matplotlib code that plots the C-alpha trace (Angstrom):
import matplotlib.pyplot as plt

x = [-22.6, -22.8, -19.7, -19.3, -19.5, -23.0, -21.5, -23.4, -21.3, -23.3, -22.1, -23.5, -23.3, -26.0, -26.1, -29.8, -29.3, -26.4, -28.6, -30.4, -27.2, -26.3, -27.2, -25.1, -22.2, -22.2, -22.1, -19.2, -17.5, -17.7, -16.3, -13.4, -12.4, -13.6, -15.6, -19.0, -19.4, -21.4, -24.2, -23.9, -20.2, -21.0, -23.8, -21.3, -18.8, -21.1, -24.4, -24.0, -20.8, -21.1, -18.8, -21.4, -22.2, -19.7, -18.7, -19.0, -18.7, -20.2, -20.1, -23.2, -24.0, -27.7, -28.6, -25.0, -22.3, -19.2, -17.0, -16.7, -14.8, -15.7, -14.5, -16.0, -15.7, -13.5, -11.9, -8.2, -6.7, -3.4, -3.0, -3.9, -6.9, -9.4, -9.4, -11.9, -10.8, -11.9, -10.8, -10.4, -11.4, -13.1, -11.9, -13.5, -13.8, -15.3, -12.8, -14.3, -14.4, -10.8, -9.7, -12.0, -10.0, -12.7, -10.5, -9.1, -12.6, -14.2, -11.7, -11.5, -15.2, -15.1, -12.2, -13.9, -16.7, -14.1, -12.3, -15.6, -16.0, -13.2, -11.7, -8.7, -9.3, -7.4, -8.2, -5.9, -5.5, -3.4, -2.9, -1.3, 1.7, -0.7, -2.4, 0.5, 1.6, -1.8, -2.2, 1.0, 1.0, -2.6, -4.1, -1.2, -1.0, 1.9, 3.0, 4.7, 6.6, 8.2, 5.5, 5.7, 3.8, 6.3, 5.9, 7.3, 9.6, 9.9, 12.3, 11.5, 8.7, 10.8, 12.4, 9.1, 7.5, 10.1, 9.4, 5.7, 6.1, 8.5, 5.5, 3.1, 5.6, 5.9, 2.2, 1.1, -2.6, -4.1, -7.6, -9.9, -11.9, -12.6, -16.4, -18.2, -20.3, -17.6, -15.5, -18.5, -19.0, -15.1, -14.7, -17.9, -17.4, -19.3, -17.5, -14.4, -14.8, -12.2, -11.8, -9.9, -8.4, -6.3, -5.9, -4.9, -7.0, -6.3, -7.8, -7.1, -6.6, -5.1, -1.7, -1.6, -2.8, -2.8, -2.5, -5.3, -5.2, -3.7, -4.2, -2.0, 1.3, 1.3, 0.6, 2.4, 5.5, 3.1, 1.7, 3.8, 3.7, 1.4, 0.9, 2.5, 1.6, 1.8, 2.4, 3.0, 6.1, 7.6, 11.3, 11.6, 15.3, 16.6, 16.3, 12.4, 10.7, 8.9, 5.9, 4.9, 5.0, 2.1, 2.0, 0.0, -0.9, -2.8, -3.8, -4.6, -7.1, -6.9, -3.9, -1.0, 1.5, 2.5, 0.8, 2.6, 0.7, 0.4, -0.7, -2.6, -4.3, -7.8, -7.5, -7.4, -8.9, -12.2, -12.8]
y = [30.8, 32.9, 33.4, 34.0, 37.9, 37.4, 38.2, 36.6, 35.5, 35.0, 34.4, 36.2, 35.2, 37.1, 40.7, 40.7, 39.3, 42.0, 45.0, 44.3, 45.3, 48.6, 50.7, 48.9, 48.4, 52.1, 53.1, 50.6, 52.0, 55.6, 54.5, 52.7, 55.0, 58.3, 58.9, 58.0, 55.6, 56.5, 54.1, 54.4, 53.3, 50.6, 49.3, 49.5, 47.4, 44.8, 44.8, 45.7, 43.7, 41.8, 39.0, 37.9, 37.9, 39.0, 36.8, 38.3, 37.1, 39.6, 39.9, 41.2, 42.6, 43.2, 45.2, 46.5, 44.9, 45.1, 43.0, 42.9, 40.7, 40.9, 40.0, 41.0, 38.6, 39.3, 37.5, 37.1, 35.3, 34.5, 32.8, 29.6, 29.8, 32.1, 31.8, 32.8, 35.6, 37.8, 41.3, 41.5, 45.0, 47.1, 44.7, 46.4, 45.6, 47.9, 49.3, 47.7, 44.4, 44.1, 41.6, 38.8, 37.6, 38.5, 39.4, 35.9, 34.2, 36.1, 35.8, 32.0, 31.9, 33.4, 31.3, 28.2, 29.2, 29.7, 26.4, 24.4, 25.4, 23.0, 24.9, 27.1, 30.5, 33.7, 36.0, 39.2, 42.7, 45.7, 45.8, 48.6, 48.2, 47.6, 44.7, 42.9, 40.9, 39.5, 38.5, 36.7, 35.2, 34.3, 34.0, 32.5, 35.4, 35.9, 39.7, 41.2, 44.4, 44.6, 46.8, 50.5, 53.4, 55.4, 58.8, 58.0, 60.6, 61.4, 59.0, 55.9, 54.5, 52.0, 50.6, 50.5, 48.8, 46.1, 45.6, 45.2, 43.0, 40.6, 40.4, 39.5, 36.9, 35.3, 34.7, 36.2, 36.3, 40.0, 41.6, 40.4, 43.3, 41.8, 41.4, 44.8, 44.3, 44.0, 46.9, 49.2, 48.6, 48.9, 52.2, 53.6, 53.5, 56.4, 59.8, 58.2, 57.4, 56.3, 54.5, 52.0, 53.1, 51.0, 48.4, 50.9, 52.3, 55.8, 57.6, 61.3, 62.9, 65.9, 64.3, 63.2, 60.4, 56.8, 53.7, 51.6, 48.5, 47.4, 44.4, 45.7, 47.7, 48.9, 52.4, 52.4, 54.5, 57.5, 57.8, 60.5, 62.8, 65.4, 64.2, 62.8, 58.9, 57.0, 53.2, 50.2, 48.5, 45.5, 45.9, 49.6, 50.6, 54.0, 55.7, 55.9, 58.4, 56.1, 57.8, 55.2, 51.4, 49.5, 46.5, 43.4, 40.3, 37.2, 33.7, 30.9, 28.0, 24.7, 25.5, 23.3, 25.9, 29.3, 32.1, 35.1, 38.3, 41.3, 44.1, 46.9, 50.0, 48.6, 45.8, 47.9, 51.3, 50.5, 52.4]
z = [42.7, 45.9, 48.1, 51.6, 51.0, 49.2, 45.8, 42.9, 39.9, 36.6, 33.2, 30.0, 26.4, 24.9, 23.9, 24.5, 28.1, 28.7, 27.9, 31.2, 33.0, 31.1, 33.9, 36.8, 34.4, 33.5, 37.1, 37.7, 34.5, 36.0, 39.4, 37.9, 35.1, 36.4, 33.3, 31.9, 29.1, 26.1, 25.6, 21.8, 22.2, 24.6, 22.1, 19.2, 21.0, 22.9, 21.0, 17.5, 17.0, 13.7, 14.8, 17.3, 21.1, 23.8, 26.8, 30.3, 33.9, 36.3, 40.1, 41.6, 45.1, 45.3, 42.3, 41.9, 39.5, 41.4, 39.0, 35.3, 33.0, 29.3, 26.0, 22.6, 19.5, 16.6, 13.8, 13.1, 9.9, 8.1, 4.7, 5.9, 8.2, 10.1, 13.9, 16.5, 18.7, 21.4, 22.7, 26.4, 27.5, 30.5, 33.3, 36.5, 40.1, 42.6, 45.2, 48.1, 46.6, 45.3, 47.9, 47.0, 44.1, 41.7, 38.7, 38.6, 39.2, 36.6, 33.8, 34.5, 34.1, 30.8, 29.6, 30.8, 28.2, 25.6, 26.2, 26.2, 22.5, 21.7, 18.8, 18.6, 20.0, 20.8, 23.8, 23.2, 24.8, 25.3, 29.0, 30.9, 33.5, 36.3, 34.6, 33.3, 36.4, 37.0, 33.5, 33.4, 36.8, 37.3, 34.0, 31.8, 29.4, 27.0, 27.1, 23.8, 24.3, 21.0, 19.3, 19.0, 17.5, 15.3, 13.5, 10.0, 8.6, 5.0, 3.5, 6.1, 4.1, 2.4, 5.4, 7.3, 4.4, 4.3, 8.0, 7.5, 4.5, 6.6, 9.3, 6.4, 5.0, 8.6, 8.1, 11.6, 12.4, 11.7, 12.0, 9.3, 7.7, 4.3, 5.0, 3.9, 7.0, 9.3, 7.6, 7.9, 11.5, 12.3, 10.4, 12.0, 15.6, 17.2, 16.9, 15.2, 11.4, 9.0, 5.7, 3.7, 0.4, -1.9, 1.0, 3.8, 6.6, 7.8, 10.6, 11.0, 14.6, 16.3, 16.4, 12.7, 10.8, 12.3, 10.0, 11.4, 9.0, 5.8, 3.6, 0.8, 0.9, -2.8, -1.8, 1.3, 0.2, -1.0, 2.6, 4.2, 0.9, 2.5, 6.1, 9.3, 9.5, 12.6, 12.3, 14.6, 14.1, 15.7, 17.1, 15.4, 15.6, 16.8, 13.4, 14.0, 16.1, 18.7, 20.2, 22.6, 23.3, 21.9, 24.3, 23.2, 25.1, 24.4, 25.6, 23.3, 23.7, 21.9, 20.0, 19.1, 18.0, 19.3, 17.1, 15.6, 15.1, 12.9, 15.6, 14.2, 15.7, 14.5, 17.0, 20.1, 19.4, 20.9, 24.1]

ax = plt.figure().add_subplot(projection="3d")
ax.plot(x, y, z, "-o")
ax.set_aspect("equal")
plt.show()
């Protein structure tokens, strides 16, 4: 579609088609975030994603990309079923085009593509303070502020394990890394490698060790034996050393019930 301001809106649902727009997208990323995006990281998320093709809506002005709304496919599961899902990421509108309502137009174009699939789907993300009002008011997102990253102290493993087990017992949707192909992709993000051992995925960094993922808690209480471990907990009480809030948000499509979630770092640690 062409607007009065000579902006062309296009939808993309193919990673091959998306490759044509790498250069103008990278320029907009630099303008939006003040840093360059690594093409290897972009290809990892958008092109080589084993879950399938991304969905994007782009605003074009001449040969420039001036607006960008994108979701990349993932898969969530609980004990009953798998559900298609998408991580919303790298939303961008060039500064001189921010009064044209492009954010809402582009997002709704993507959501229309999802809705037309006519099957239960979740779009989720980890919005900052600036994004929350627009997501709630304009796009119908539910925002959850109960999650925090906590640094486990020695002796707190048992209590944290109970909280995580309770989340499992409530059968919330969580990231699916059971496929070897998917696991290899997710654990081998460019410049950030980690592994899953005995059902727990850990990533070392300068601030300690992050628990990225779990599908078993059998070895959980031994995690802090020789390291500081950072874990996402919901509604962590004051006895825990809270490092920062880990805001989570989502919107459902073709869902009858309100879903619950087990939020893990592997769901968000992309860019």
